[in-house]
N, C-alpha and C positions, 0 to 999 in steps of 0.2 A: 717275400712270399711266405705264406703260412708254413709252419713246421709240420703240421698234420692236416689231413683232409677235414673240412668243417664238420662233416657228419660224424667222423670218428671222435672229434674233439667234443661235440655235444654229448656223445655217449659217455666220454670220460668224465665230463662235468657232472652228469647225473650220477654216475657211479661213485664219485668222491663224496657228493652230498649224502648218498645212502651208505657211505662207509665201506664201499666195496673195492677201493683202490688201496693195495698194500704199499707200505714203505713210502709214505708221502712226507715223512719228516716231522719235526717237532711242531711245525706250523699248520698241520693238517686241519685242526679245529678252526683256526682263523680262516683258512682258505675255504673250508666248507661253509662257514657262516657268510663269507663274502659271496661265494657262488649262489647261495640261496637268496641273498638280497638282490643280486644282479638279475636272477631269473624271476623271482616272485614280486619284488618291490619295484624294480626299474624296468622290467620286461625287456631286457637286452637280449640280443641274439648271439649266442656263443660262436656261431659259424660266420659272423660278419668279418669281412676281410678288409674293410676300409680303415684308414689310419685315423688318428685322433683329430678332434677339432683344433684348428690353429687360429689364434686371434689375428686380426689385422694389425698392421704396424701402428696405427693410431690407438687402437684399444690396448695394445701391449705397452705403448709409451705411457699412457695414463696410469696403468698399474705399476710400472717400474718407478714412476715418479712418487707414487704413494708408498713404495717400499724402499725409498732411497737409503734410509738408515740401515735397514737389513742388508741391502746390497753392499754397502760400504763395509759392513762387518764381515761379509763373506768374500770380499774381493781378493784377499790373499790366499784364502784356503782352497778355493776352487782350482786354480792352476796348480797348487801344491799337490792336491789329491790326484789331479789328472796326470801329473808327472809320474806318480807312483804306479798308475794303472794303465797308462796309454799303450805301453808295449804289448799288453794283453788284449788290446782292441776295445777299450772302454771309453765312453764319454762320461762326463760328470754334469749333473743337472741340479739346479737349485730351483725349487718350486715354492710358491707362497702358500699360505694356509688354505687356499682354495684349490690348490693343485695346478696352478698355472706356472709354466716354466718361465722364470724371469731372468735367468742367467744360465750359461752353460759353458763348458770347456770341451773342445773336440779338436782333433788334428784336422788341419785345413784340407788335406787330401781325402779325408773320410767324411767331410761335412755333408756331401751330397747323399751318401749312403745312409747316414744317420737321419737326415731329414726325410728321406723316403720312408723310413720306418716310423716317423712321427716324433723322433727325438730331436726337437728343435725349439728355438725360442717361440713362446706363445702357445705351445701345445698344452692342451687341457687334460688332466689326468684324474679327474674326480671319479669316484666309483659309480655315480649315477649316470655317467656318460660312457666310461670305458670298462666298467666292471672291475674284476680283480686284477690289480697290478701293484707294483711296489709302492709308488707314491700314494695311490688311493688307500691301500691297506694301512699305511702309516697314519694318514689323515684320520682314518676311522678309529684305529686301535691305539694310536699314539705310542707305538713301540716299534723297534727296528724289525726288519724282515728281509728275507731273500725270496723273491718270487721268480722261480727258475723255469724257463721254457714252458712246459705244459701246464704249469701252475696258473698261467694267465687265463683269464676267463674267455677272452676273445681269441679266435683262431689267428687273427692278424698278428698277434704278438707272441705266438708260441715259439718263435725262434730266438726271442730275446731272453736275457737274464738280467734281473734288476735287484740290486741290494740298496735298501733305503733306510734312513734313520730320521727320527724327529728332531726338530730344533725348537727349544722352548725359551721363553723370556724369563726374567727373574721372578715373575709372578706365576710361573708354571702355565702360561698360556702358550699353546702351540702357534708358532709364528711361521713355520716352514718345514720343508723336507729336503734333505740332501740325498741324492741318488747317483749310483754308478751303474751304467747299463752297457751291455755288449750285444752286438748283432749276432754273434755266434760264440759258443763256448762248449766245453765238454758236457756230456749228458749227466754226469754224476753231480748231484747237488753239493756234495762235499767240496767240489772244486771251487766253490764260492766263499768258503769260510774266511780266507784272508781278506778278500775284498769287503766282506761284511764287516770285519773288525776295523778295517781302515776307514770305511764310511762312518761307522759309529764314533770312532775317535775324532774324525774331522768334524762331525756334527757338534760334538762337545766343544771343540775349539771355536767354532762359529758362535755357539751360545756364549762362551766366555768373552769373545770379542764384542758381541752385542751388549753384554753386561757392562763391560768397561766403557763402551761408547755411551751407553744410556746413563751412566753415573759419573760422567767427567767432572761434575761439580762437587763430588764427594771425595773424602779420603778413601783410598782403597787399601784394604789389607790383603796382601798376597801371602798365602800360608800353605804349609805342607807338613805332613807328619814327619818327614825326613828333612833335616836341615839342609842337606846338600841339593835338594830339588827346589828350594824356595826361589832361587834366582832363575833357573832354567825352565822349570815347568811347574808352577804353583798349581795345586789341585783345588784349593779353596779361595774364593774371592768374596770379600765382605765390603759393602759400601757403608761408610760411616759419615753422618752429616755433621754440621758444625756444632751441634749440641751434644755430640758424643753418642748419638743413637745409631744403632745398626739398622739401616732402613731397607737393606736388600742383601741377599746372599745367593751365590750360584748354586746349582743343583747339588754338586758334590758337598758343599758346605752344609746345606740343609739336611742332607742324608747322614752326615757324620757328626754334626753338632746338634744334639737334642735341644740345647738351650736357645737355639735360634727360632724356635716355634713358640708363640707367634712373633711376627715382626710388625712394626718396629719395636725395639727394646734397647735399653741402655747397655753400652759396652761392658759396664761393670757386672751386669747380670750374665754375661757370656764368658768373660775372662776375668781373672783376678788382676785387673789393671785399670787405672783411671784413664779417662779420656785425655786429661792433661799430659800424661806421660806419652800417650800415643801420638799426640799432636806436637810434641816437642820437636823442634827442628832437627835436633841431633838424632831423634829416633828414625828419621828417614834414611839416615846413612848407616844404621845399625841393624843387625839381624837380631830380632827379639825372640826370646823363648817365653811363651805365654801358657799359663795353666788355666784350663777351663774350670769354671765354677762347679760345685758339686752337682748341679742340675745338668751339667754337660759332661758328667762322668769323671771330672777331675784330671783327665789326661793332658799331655803337653802338646803344643803345636809350635812350630817355628814360623816366623813371619817377618815381613818388611812392610812398612807403611809408605804408600805413595801419595803425595799431596794432590789436591785437585788440579786437573789440567786446564780447567777453565773456571771462571768466576761463577758463583751461584747466581740465581735470578735476582737476589736481593741487591738493591743499589748500595754503593758505599755511602757512609754516613754523610759526607760532605755533599755528594750529588743529591742525595735524598732530601737533605735540609734545604737545598736551593731550589728544589722542584716547586713550581708555582701551585701544583695541585695537591701538595702534601697537606693532609689534614692535621691541624694542631690538636694535641691531646687536651681533653677537658680536665678540670681540676681533679675529679674523682678517678679519671683514667691515669693521670700522672701519679696519683697516690698508689693506685694498684700496680703500676709499673715499678715504682720504688719498692713496694712490698715484695714483689716477685723477685726483683733483682737482689734484694737483701737476703731473701731466703736461699736463692741459688748460691750466693757467695758464702753464706753460713754453712750450706751443705757441700761446700767445695765443688759446686757445679755437678753434683750427682742428682739427676732429675728425680729418681725414685725417692730419695731422702727429702728433697725440696718439696715435692708434691705432698708428702706426708705432713711436713711442717705447715704447709699452706692449707691443708684440708681439702685438696682437690685431686682428681684423678690425673694420671700421667698424661692422658690424651688432652685433657683440658689445659694442663700446664704447657704442653707443646704448642697448643693453639695460641695461648697468651704470649708465649715467647716470640712467636712469629708476628702476632698482632702488634706487640709493643716493641718489636725490633731489638730484643735483648739477646746479646751474644756474649759468650765467655771472653775473658781478657785475651786469651791466646788467638782469638779470631778477629780482634779489633785492629 
């Protein structure tokens, strides 16, 4: 049931847009912008009491199949977060980048009540359909938010409280939203601060799980500014390919290490260490203390290197040589391959130095390395 009469809620929406509602919290500007879009752009009715649109089982199945990797990354985190908030009457929702609920965690005996409120698999929470709500606001603004009771645009949802946070890929693309919602809660907005923090932290954990899954073919540097947290809760993740290039980094690493912009770039430009040392088998069993280069402010990090958990897409040399469709190198291509391999060896497999010796850009060098299947000795 709506928390307020539809006519009263419509008046409150208009008052907030006009700035006549006191004490609406730090997100009042975001809410007012969303209200205005919902009224003026989408022509939604604040007094509507119907629940959200819910996809059919077939429609949902197709979307879930397309989000298989994302769902795997979040599989452990959803029940973990739900365990933390279930006693306070919350369910946990995972939505994709279009606002469709693709997974959720809820107590079995409460499932019917949450479904009646629209908190169910396949429910659609885009702003152009439901107006201001937690998931829709995060999709538009790409920042965490608590949409508490009367903050919701539609009267149908004014009994709910929703804390939501964005989930990004390593390329800073929004891939989904994590949300914790309750059917009833105290009226005070401050009552949601702890849930808001838990949701934000859990969203970061899903991001990092997605990062690790997406870069299984790379060496992974797990790092922290405090050596005691490297093993239990690394804050920075870097993916390093077989050529010693940092090809991706999680959001925390990109925020804290200035030398990571732009990517990809050689590991030697980020830390005062060679790729050979990082890839040494003994390094995987050691805790490394690494100093950032001057462009990364010269401070120290502590890290461990995890080897690839699956093979790269490149075929092993013996399998590739036996493939019937493998193209033999022409004489001039073989000469170019030899020239590049010699330069890399002379530069001790430092791509930046080798590119300078060869008179080509780093990007061109990496294309040639892949084209001619040139790999450093420690990867052969």
